[in-house]
C-alpha positions as CSV (number, residue, x, y, z in Angstrom):
1,M,-5.1,19.9,42.2
2,L,-8.5,18.6,43.1
3,I,-10.2,20.6,40.4
4,D,-8.0,19.0,37.7
5,W,-9.1,15.5,38.8
6,V,-12.7,16.6,38.9
7,V,-12.5,17.8,35.3
8,V,-10.9,14.6,34.2
9,A,-13.4,12.4,36.0
10,A,-16.4,14.4,34.7
11,Y,-15.1,14.1,31.1
12,L,-14.4,10.4,31.3
13,I,-17.8,9.6,32.8
14,G,-19.6,11.8,30.3
15,V,-17.9,10.4,27.2
16,T,-18.3,6.8,28.4
17,L,-22.0,7.3,29.0
18,L,-22.3,8.9,25.5
19,G,-20.5,6.0,23.9
20,T,-22.4,3.2,25.7
21,S,-25.7,4.9,24.9
22,A,-25.1,4.0,21.2
23,A,-25.3,0.3,22.2
24,R,-29.1,0.6,22.0
25,R,-28.8,1.1,18.2
26,V,-26.7,-2.0,17.6
27,K,-29.0,-4.7,16.2
28,T,-26.9,-6.2,13.4
29,S,-23.2,-6.6,12.6
30,S,-23.5,-3.9,10.0
31,N,-24.7,-1.5,12.7
32,F,-21.7,-2.4,14.9
33,F,-19.1,-2.2,12.2
34,I,-20.2,0.6,9.8
35,S,-22.9,2.5,11.9
36,D,-26.3,3.3,10.2
37,R,-24.7,5.3,7.3
38,Q,-26.6,8.4,8.4
39,S,-23.8,10.8,9.3
40,G,-24.0,14.2,7.5
41,K,-21.1,16.5,6.5
42,L,-20.6,18.2,9.9
43,L,-20.6,15.0,11.9
44,M,-18.4,13.3,9.3
45,T,-15.9,16.2,9.5
46,F,-15.4,15.8,13.3
47,F,-15.6,12.0,13.1
48,S,-12.8,11.8,10.5
49,F,-10.8,14.4,12.4
50,G,-11.2,12.6,15.7
51,T,-10.4,9.2,14.2
52,G,-7.5,10.4,12.2
53,T,-6.0,12.5,15.0
54,N,-4.1,10.4,17.5
55,T,-2.0,11.1,20.6
56,D,1.0,9.5,18.9
57,Q,0.8,12.2,16.2
58,A,1.0,15.1,18.5
59,I,3.8,13.4,20.5
60,G,5.7,12.3,17.3
61,V,5.5,15.8,15.7
62,A,6.5,17.6,18.9
63,S,9.3,15.1,19.6
64,K,10.7,15.4,16.1
65,T,10.3,19.2,16.0
66,Y,12.2,19.5,19.3
67,T,15.0,17.4,17.8
68,V,15.3,18.8,14.3
69,G,13.2,22.0,14.2
70,A,10.2,23.1,12.1
71,S,10.7,20.4,9.6
72,G,9.3,18.0,12.2
73,I,5.9,19.1,10.8
74,W,6.3,16.6,8.0
75,Y,5.9,13.8,10.5
76,Q,2.2,14.6,10.0
77,W,2.2,16.7,6.9
78,L,3.5,13.8,4.9
79,W,-0.2,13.2,4.3
80,L,-0.9,16.8,3.4
81,F,-0.3,16.0,-0.3
82,S,-2.6,13.0,-0.1
83,T,-5.5,15.1,1.1
84,P,-6.7,16.2,-2.4
85,F,-6.7,12.6,-3.5
86,Y,-9.2,11.7,-0.7
87,W,-11.7,13.8,-2.6
88,L,-11.2,11.3,-5.5
89,L,-11.1,8.1,-3.4
90,A,-14.0,8.7,-1.0
91,P,-16.7,8.1,-3.7
92,L,-15.0,4.9,-4.8
93,F,-15.0,3.5,-1.3
94,R,-18.6,4.6,-0.7
95,R,-19.7,3.0,-4.0
96,M,-18.3,-0.3,-2.9
97,R,-21.3,-0.5,-0.7
98,A,-19.3,-2.7,1.6
99,V,-18.6,-3.0,5.3
100,T,-14.9,-3.6,5.0
101,T,-12.3,-3.2,2.2
102,S,-12.0,-7.0,2.4
103,D,-15.5,-7.2,1.1
104,Y,-14.4,-5.4,-2.0
105,L,-11.3,-7.5,-2.4
106,L,-13.3,-10.7,-2.1
107,I,-15.2,-9.9,-5.3
108,R,-12.4,-8.1,-7.1
109,Y,-9.6,-10.7,-6.4
110,G,-11.2,-13.6,-4.6
111,R,-11.4,-15.1,-1.1
112,S,-7.7,-15.6,-0.5
113,V,-6.8,-11.9,-1.1
114,A,-9.7,-10.8,1.2
115,V,-8.3,-13.0,4.0
116,L,-4.8,-11.8,3.3
117,F,-6.0,-8.2,3.7
118,A,-7.9,-9.1,6.9
119,I,-4.8,-10.6,8.5
120,V,-2.5,-7.7,7.3
121,G,-5.1,-5.2,8.4
122,M,-5.5,-6.6,11.9
123,F,-1.7,-6.6,12.4
124,Q,-1.5,-3.0,11.1
125,L,-4.3,-1.9,13.4
126,S,-2.7,-3.6,16.4
127,V,0.5,-1.7,15.7
128,N,-1.5,1.5,15.4
129,I,-3.2,1.0,18.7
130,G,0.1,0.2,20.3
131,V,1.8,3.4,19.0
132,V,-1.2,5.5,20.2
133,L,-1.1,4.0,23.7
134,K,2.7,4.4,23.9
135,A,2.3,8.1,23.0
136,T,-0.4,8.5,25.7
137,A,1.9,7.3,28.3
138,A,4.6,9.7,27.1
139,L,2.3,12.6,27.5
140,I,0.2,11.8,30.5
141,A,3.1,10.9,32.8
142,P,5.0,14.3,32.6
143,V,1.9,16.5,32.4
144,S,0.5,14.9,35.6
145,G,3.8,15.4,37.3
146,G,4.2,11.6,37.8
147,A,0.8,11.2,39.5
148,I,-0.2,9.0,36.7
149,S,2.4,6.5,35.7
150,P,2.8,5.4,32.0
151,E,1.5,2.0,32.8
152,M,-1.6,3.5,34.6
153,A,-2.3,5.8,31.6
154,I,-2.1,2.9,29.1
155,I,-4.2,0.5,31.0
156,G,-6.8,3.1,32.2
157,M,-7.4,4.4,28.7
158,T,-7.6,1.0,27.3
159,I,-10.3,0.0,29.8
160,L,-12.4,3.1,29.0
161,F,-12.4,3.0,25.2
162,V,-13.0,-0.8,25.2
163,I,-16.1,-0.3,27.4
164,Y,-17.9,2.0,25.1
165,G,-16.3,0.8,21.8
166,V,-17.3,-2.9,22.5
167,A,-20.8,-1.8,23.5
168,G,-21.6,0.6,20.8
169,G,-19.3,-0.2,17.9
170,L,-18.9,2.5,15.2
171,N,-22.0,4.3,16.3
172,A,-20.2,5.0,19.6
173,A,-17.0,5.9,17.8
174,I,-18.8,8.5,15.7
175,L,-20.6,10.2,18.6
176,T,-17.5,10.3,20.9
177,D,-15.1,11.3,18.1
178,A,-17.2,14.3,17.3
179,V,-17.1,15.5,20.9
180,Q,-13.4,14.6,21.3
181,G,-12.5,16.2,18.0
182,V,-13.8,19.6,19.2
183,L,-11.9,19.3,22.5
184,T,-8.7,18.3,20.8
185,I,-8.8,21.4,18.5
186,V,-9.4,23.7,21.5
187,L,-6.7,22.3,23.7
188,S,-4.1,22.1,20.9
189,F,-4.3,25.9,20.4
190,L,-4.9,26.9,24.1
191,I,-1.3,26.4,25.2
192,L,0.3,28.0,22.1
193,P,0.0,31.7,23.0
194,F,1.4,31.2,26.4
195,A,4.2,29.1,25.1
196,L,5.1,31.9,22.6
197,N,4.9,34.5,25.4
198,A,7.2,32.5,27.6
199,V,10.0,32.6,25.0
200,G,9.4,36.2,23.8
201,G,7.6,35.1,20.6
202,L,9.2,33.7,17.5
203,E,11.6,36.6,17.4
204,G,12.8,35.9,20.9
205,L,13.0,32.2,20.1
206,R,15.3,32.9,17.2
207,G,17.8,34.7,19.4
208,R,17.7,32.1,22.2
209,A,17.7,28.9,20.1
210,S,19.6,29.7,16.9
211,V,23.0,28.7,18.3
212,D,21.9,25.3,19.7
213,N,19.6,24.5,16.7
214,P,20.4,26.5,13.6
215,E,17.8,24.5,11.6
216,L,15.0,25.3,14.1
217,F,13.1,27.5,11.5
218,S,13.9,25.4,8.4
219,V,10.9,23.8,6.8
220,V,13.2,21.2,5.2
221,A,16.2,20.1,7.2
222,P,19.2,19.1,5.0
223,S,20.6,16.9,7.7
224,D,17.4,14.8,8.2
225,I,14.0,15.6,6.7
226,T,15.2,16.3,3.2
227,V,13.1,17.1,0.1
228,L,13.6,13.4,-0.9
229,Y,12.3,12.4,2.6
230,V,9.1,14.5,2.2
231,V,8.4,13.4,-1.4
232,V,8.9,9.6,-0.9
233,L,7.1,9.4,2.4
234,A,4.2,11.4,1.0
235,L,4.0,8.9,-1.9
236,N,4.3,6.0,0.5
237,G,1.4,7.5,2.6
238,L,-0.9,7.9,-0.4
239,I,-0.3,4.3,-1.5
240,G,-0.8,3.0,1.9
241,W,-3.9,5.0,2.8
242,V,-6.2,2.8,0.6
243,A,-5.0,-0.2,2.5
244,T,-5.7,1.3,5.9
245,P,-8.6,-0.7,7.3
246,Y,-10.4,2.1,9.0
247,S,-10.7,4.1,5.8
248,M,-13.8,2.2,4.9
249,Q,-15.3,2.8,8.3
250,M,-14.7,6.5,8.0
251,I,-16.1,6.8,4.5
252,G,-18.8,4.2,4.9
253,A,-20.5,6.0,7.7
254,G,-21.5,8.9,5.4
255,R,-25.2,9.3,4.5
256,T,-24.2,9.9,0.9
257,E,-20.9,9.8,-1.0
258,D,-20.8,13.6,-1.0
259,D,-21.2,13.7,2.8
260,A,-18.4,11.2,3.0
261,R,-16.0,13.0,0.7
262,V,-16.7,16.5,2.1
263,G,-16.5,15.3,5.7
264,L,-13.3,13.3,5.1
265,V,-11.4,16.1,3.3
266,A,-12.6,18.8,5.7
267,G,-11.6,16.7,8.8
268,M,-8.2,16.0,7.4
269,F,-7.5,19.6,6.6
270,L,-8.6,20.5,10.2
271,K,-5.9,18.0,11.3
272,R,-3.2,19.7,9.1
273,I,-4.1,23.0,10.8
274,V,-3.9,21.6,14.3
275,T,-0.5,20.2,13.4
276,I,0.8,23.7,13.1
277,A,-0.1,24.3,16.8
278,W,1.8,21.2,17.8
279,V,4.9,22.3,15.9
280,L,5.0,25.9,17.2
281,T,4.5,24.7,20.8
282,A,7.5,22.2,20.4
283,M,9.6,25.0,18.8
284,C,8.9,27.2,21.8
285,A,10.0,24.2,24.0
286,V,13.5,24.4,22.4
287,G,13.9,27.9,23.9
288,Y,12.0,27.2,27.1
289,Y,14.1,24.2,28.0
290,A,17.4,25.5,26.6
291,G,20.3,24.3,28.7
292,T,18.4,21.4,30.2
293,T,18.1,17.7,29.3
294,V,14.6,16.7,28.2
295,N,13.2,13.5,26.7
296,P,11.8,14.6,23.3
297,D,8.8,12.3,23.7
298,H,7.9,14.3,26.9
299,V,8.2,17.8,25.5
300,Y,4.5,18.4,24.8
301,G,3.4,17.1,28.2
302,L,6.0,19.2,30.0
303,M,5.0,22.4,28.3
304,A,1.4,21.8,29.4
305,R,2.5,21.0,32.9
306,D,4.6,24.1,33.2
307,L,2.4,26.7,31.5
308,L,-1.3,25.8,31.9
309,P,-1.5,26.3,35.7
310,Q,-0.4,29.9,35.0
311,I,-3.5,30.5,32.9
312,A,-6.4,29.1,35.1
313,P,-7.1,26.3,37.6
314,G,-8.5,23.1,36.1
315,L,-6.7,23.5,32.7
316,I,-4.3,20.7,33.5
317,G,-7.3,18.5,34.0
318,L,-8.8,19.7,30.8
319,F,-5.6,19.1,28.9
320,I,-5.4,15.6,30.3
321,A,-9.0,15.1,29.2
322,S,-8.1,16.3,25.7
323,V,-5.2,13.8,25.5
324,L,-7.5,11.1,26.6
325,A,-10.0,12.3,24.0
326,A,-7.4,11.9,21.2
327,V,-6.4,8.4,22.2
328,M,-10.0,7.2,22.8
329,S,-11.3,8.8,19.6
330,S,-8.7,6.9,17.6
331,C,-8.5,3.5,19.4
332,D,-12.2,2.9,19.4
333,C,-12.4,3.2,15.6
334,L,-9.2,1.1,15.2
335,M,-10.6,-1.6,17.4
336,V,-13.9,-1.8,15.6
337,A,-12.2,-1.8,12.2
338,A,-10.1,-4.8,13.3
339,A,-13.1,-6.6,14.6
340,A,-14.9,-6.1,11.3
341,L,-12.0,-7.6,9.4
342,F,-12.0,-10.8,11.4
343,T,-15.7,-11.2,11.8
344,E,-16.9,-10.3,8.3
345,N,-14.0,-11.8,6.3
346,I,-12.7,-14.8,8.3
347,Y,-15.1,-15.9,11.0
348,R,-18.5,-15.5,9.2
349,P,-17.6,-17.0,5.8
350,L,-15.0,-19.6,6.8
351,I,-15.6,-20.6,10.5
352,R,-19.2,-20.2,11.4
353,P,-21.4,-19.3,8.5
354,G,-25.2,-18.9,8.8
355,R,-25.3,-17.9,12.5
356,S,-27.5,-15.1,13.9
357,E,-26.6,-11.4,13.8
358,R,-26.4,-11.4,17.6
359,H,-23.8,-14.1,17.4
360,Y,-21.6,-12.1,14.9
361,V,-21.9,-9.0,17.0
362,L,-20.7,-11.0,20.0
363,V,-17.7,-12.3,18.0
364,G,-16.9,-8.8,16.9
365,R,-16.9,-7.6,20.5
366,L,-14.6,-10.4,21.6
367,T,-12.3,-9.8,18.7
368,S,-12.2,-6.1,19.6
369,I,-10.8,-7.0,23.0
370,T,-8.3,-9.5,21.5
371,V,-6.9,-6.8,19.2
372,V,-6.6,-4.3,22.0
373,L,-4.6,-6.8,24.1
374,A,-2.3,-7.2,21.1
375,G,-2.0,-3.4,20.9
376,L,-1.2,-3.3,24.6
377,S,1.7,-5.7,24.1
378,I,3.1,-3.7,21.3
379,A,2.8,-0.5,23.4
380,F,5.0,-1.9,26.1
381,A,7.5,-3.3,23.6
382,L,8.1,-0.2,21.5
383,P,11.3,1.7,22.2
384,G,9.7,5.2,21.5
385,V,6.9,7.0,19.7
386,V,8.9,8.2,16.7
387,R,10.1,4.7,16.0
388,G,6.6,3.4,16.4
389,L,5.3,5.8,13.8
390,E,8.0,4.7,11.3
391,V,7.1,1.1,11.8
392,F,3.4,1.9,11.2
393,W,4.3,3.8,8.0
394,I,6.1,0.7,6.6
395,V,3.5,-1.8,7.7
396,G,0.7,0.2,6.2
397,A,1.9,0.5,2.6
398,M,2.6,-3.1,1.6
399,M,-0.8,-3.9,0.2
400,G,-1.7,-0.5,-1.1
401,L,-0.4,-1.1,-4.7
402,A,-2.6,-4.2,-5.1
403,I,-5.7,-2.1,-4.2
404,W,-4.7,0.9,-6.3
405,M,-4.2,-1.4,-9.3
406,S,-7.5,-3.0,-8.8
407,F,-9.2,0.4,-9.2
408,V,-7.6,1.2,-12.6
409,W,-6.3,-2.0,-14.3
410,R,-8.6,-4.8,-15.2
411,R,-5.6,-7.1,-15.8
412,A,-4.6,-7.1,-12.1
413,T,-4.9,-10.6,-10.7
414,A,-5.2,-12.3,-7.3
415,A,-1.8,-14.0,-7.7
416,A,-0.3,-10.6,-8.5
417,A,-1.9,-9.1,-5.4
418,W,-0.3,-11.9,-3.2
419,A,3.1,-11.5,-5.0
420,S,3.0,-7.7,-4.7
421,T,2.1,-7.8,-1.0
422,L,4.5,-10.5,0.1
423,G,7.3,-9.2,-2.1
424,G,6.9,-5.8,-0.5
425,Y,7.0,-7.3,3.0
426,A,10.1,-9.4,2.1
427,A,11.9,-6.3,0.7
428,G,10.9,-4.3,3.8
429,L,12.1,-6.9,6.2
430,F,15.3,-7.5,4.3
431,T,16.2,-3.8,4.4
432,S,15.4,-3.5,8.2
433,D,17.2,-4.3,11.4
434,I,15.2,-6.8,13.3
435,A,16.6,-7.3,16.8
436,F,14.5,-10.2,18.0
437,I,15.8,-12.5,15.2
438,G,19.3,-11.0,15.2
439,W,19.1,-9.6,11.6
440,S,20.8,-6.4,10.7
441,F,20.7,-5.2,7.1
442,N,22.9,-2.2,7.9
443,N,25.6,-4.4,9.5
444,H,25.8,-6.5,6.4
445,F,25.1,-4.1,3.5
446,A,25.2,-0.4,4.5
447,G,28.9,-0.3,3.9
448,S,28.4,-1.3,0.3
449,L,25.8,1.3,-0.5
450,P,26.5,4.8,-2.0
451,E,26.7,7.6,0.4
452,F,23.5,9.3,-0.8
453,M,21.4,6.3,0.3
454,L,22.7,6.5,3.9
455,Y,21.8,8.6,6.9
456,E,24.1,8.3,9.9
457,G,25.6,5.2,8.4
458,K,22.3,3.4,7.9
459,L,19.9,3.0,5.0
460,F,17.9,6.2,4.8
461,L,14.2,5.5,5.4
462,P,13.1,7.0,2.0
463,W,15.4,4.7,0.1
464,Q,14.1,1.7,2.0
465,M,10.6,2.7,0.9
466,I,11.7,3.2,-2.7
467,I,13.1,-0.4,-2.6
468,Y,10.0,-2.1,-1.2
469,L,7.6,-0.1,-3.3
470,T,9.6,-0.8,-6.5
471,V,9.6,-4.5,-5.7
472,S,5.9,-4.5,-4.9
473,L,5.1,-2.7,-8.2
474,V,7.3,-4.9,-10.4
475,M,5.8,-8.0,-8.8
476,M,2.2,-6.7,-9.3
477,V,2.7,-6.0,-13.0
478,A,4.8,-9.0,-13.9
479,V,2.7,-11.6,-12.2
480,S,-0.5,-10.1,-13.6
481,L,0.8,-10.4,-17.1
482,V,1.8,-14.0,-16.8
483,T,-1.4,-15.3,-15.0
484,Q,-4.9,-15.9,-16.1
485,P,-7.0,-12.6,-16.4
486,P,-9.9,-12.2,-14.0
487,D,-13.4,-13.2,-15.0
488,K,-14.9,-10.5,-17.3
489,K,-18.4,-10.8,-15.7
490,T,-16.9,-10.2,-12.3
491,L,-14.9,-7.2,-13.5
492,D,-17.9,-5.7,-15.2
493,R,-19.8,-5.9,-11.9
494,V,-17.0,-4.3,-10.0
495,Y,-16.5,-1.3,-12.3
496,E,-20.2,-0.8,-12.9
497,C,-20.6,-0.4,-9.1
498,L,-17.6,1.9,-8.7
499,R,-18.8,4.4,-11.3
500,T,-22.5,4.4,-10.2
501,P,-23.1,7.1,-7.5
502,V,-24.8,6.1,-4.2
503,S,-28.2,7.7,-3.9
504,E,-29.5,9.2,-0.7
505,G,-31.5,6.7,1.2
506,E,-30.2,3.8,-0.8
507,P,-31.1,0.5,0.9
508,E,-28.4,-1.6,2.4
509,G,-27.4,-4.6,0.2
510,E,-24.6,-6.9,-0.7
511,P,-21.1,-5.5,-1.4
512,L,-20.5,-4.3,-5.0
513,T,-24.2,-4.9,-5.8
514,L,-26.5,-2.1,-7.2
515,P,-29.9,-1.9,-5.7
516,A,-32.8,-3.3,-7.7
517,G,-33.9,-0.9,-10.4
518,T,-30.7,1.1,-10.4
519,A,-29.1,1.3,-13.8
520,P,-25.3,1.4,-13.9
521,A,-23.7,4.6,-15.0
522,A,-22.3,4.7,-18.5
523,R,-18.6,3.9,-18.8
524,S,-16.5,7.0,-19.4
525,V,-12.8,6.6,-19.1
526,L,-9.7,8.8,-19.7
527,I,-7.8,6.1,-21.6
528,A,-9.6,4.4,-24.4
529,H,-8.2,0.9,-23.8
530,P,-10.3,-2.1,-22.7
531,D,-7.9,-2.9,-19.8
532,F,-7.9,0.5,-18.1
533,E,-10.7,1.8,-15.9
534,I,-9.5,5.4,-15.1
535,M,-12.8,7.1,-14.9
536,R,-13.3,10.5,-16.4
537,P,-14.0,12.9,-13.5
538,T,-17.0,15.1,-13.3
539,A,-16.7,18.9,-13.1
540,Y,-17.6,18.7,-9.4
541,T,-14.8,16.2,-8.8
542,V,-12.3,18.4,-10.7
543,I,-13.3,21.6,-8.9
544,G,-13.1,19.8,-5.5
545,F,-9.7,18.3,-6.3
546,L,-8.3,21.7,-7.4
547,A,-9.7,23.5,-4.4
548,S,-8.1,20.9,-2.2
549,C,-4.8,21.4,-4.0
550,F,-5.1,25.1,-3.4
551,M,-5.7,24.6,0.3
552,V,-2.5,22.5,0.4
553,V,-0.5,25.5,-1.1
554,V,-2.2,27.9,1.3
555,L,-1.3,25.8,4.4
556,I,2.3,25.4,3.4
557,G,2.6,29.1,2.5
558,S,0.9,30.1,5.8
559,F,3.3,28.0,7.8
560,I,6.3,29.4,6.0
561,W,5.0,32.9,6.5
562,I,4.4,32.3,10.3
563,I,7.9,31.1,11.0
564,S,9.7,33.4,8.6
């Protein structure tokens, strides 16, 4: 209908103008990559929600739920158990006083590890952009009734978020993500009551779908998403989160470390709540499309197409706009994070040092476009959204252990960081099936593995993660113990900075450098050993962590109660 296209056009024009208006505030590379660090708690909440909520997640959750039932919620709730730890990690990242995580690694481990992280991070972000764009195509095509082809959806969205992201950098991402975060929340819940009504509520759904899908209402599916699956992938997600390049962008934009931690945790809990709406809608689709053949990746879009016109005119357009909001709010930040990694950690120090800030902003903008083109290629190459998500999970965790160990163990060395990362990648690749080089781990070794390590005759994903995480940890510890310890003066600088809070209005300076006149906080650790730097938490930190844990229990309990 014409009104739907008017709504879509109005939204796209509005958000593009909002994003490009931020270009006026970009004077330096720091403005472009990390904003002006003036975002308060509310803006940080919707920024972290918008950045952390991607189209691929809604599609992946809905697709998996349609296939295996309510346990599909763990395709996003794998990070639910990580959320309380964000309360602990956010101050550490903000206290780095850095633009990118590579800036921190440069001082903690040295230039080589910083460059390694930049390369790994750019690849990870390209994969992430590709998965998001793939999911966009899987949603827009069915909801538009074929009026927008998958190719048109991918290319159109790419052009739009590149326009304002390249112009305004992270300032644009923060502004647009706040708007798009609100819209995503509204639209995620709008369709749900009508989906429930269409199948006679959850009770009606039980009667209609129990025969075809007896595990539809099971939070843990014995045949697929087992307790082992949930526990191991949650651990993998927590390890990998610190190595996610845009984590620094999200946290670093906060006015203070408290703004950063409150906004990050609140935004992530908002996302966990919205995930419930995605799951319930997909569960309704099981009953609604019973007896028909449906592509699981298209389920969410088909439900919108079939139900929203019954509610009010223009809602299809608003739904499409919300989908576009999700992809644009994520890809803009991913693009800027990748540009920051290359510009600040490879180009500026190694290729063209000492150039003007205008020059580095230009390089950042050109890098943004290059990374997006790589993401486009990945989007067209991926076989499906769920598989894309699994690839991203694996790629993202390989360098996490090196970063975690750098926080708590003074003995961790640069050589160990390399060994841990490359060893993890080697183990991950060895245990995979890689079609383009003709390698198949399962064809060679699956038959020799015990049955409990297999799923449908192949290495079960949690066991693959256990293998590469174990290899990564062993390499980290072993190589650290046999190589020269890091310089004590450098380590003292790192840990003094990590334990000294960021004051409001603190001037911008060099990474891991306290402002002039700021005395480092006294060392207070949980383990009285010179090699360990596990900081003793404040009462505020403990209360926030426990409150977050309580919220995790409440969310899980609420979801079980809803579907019981």
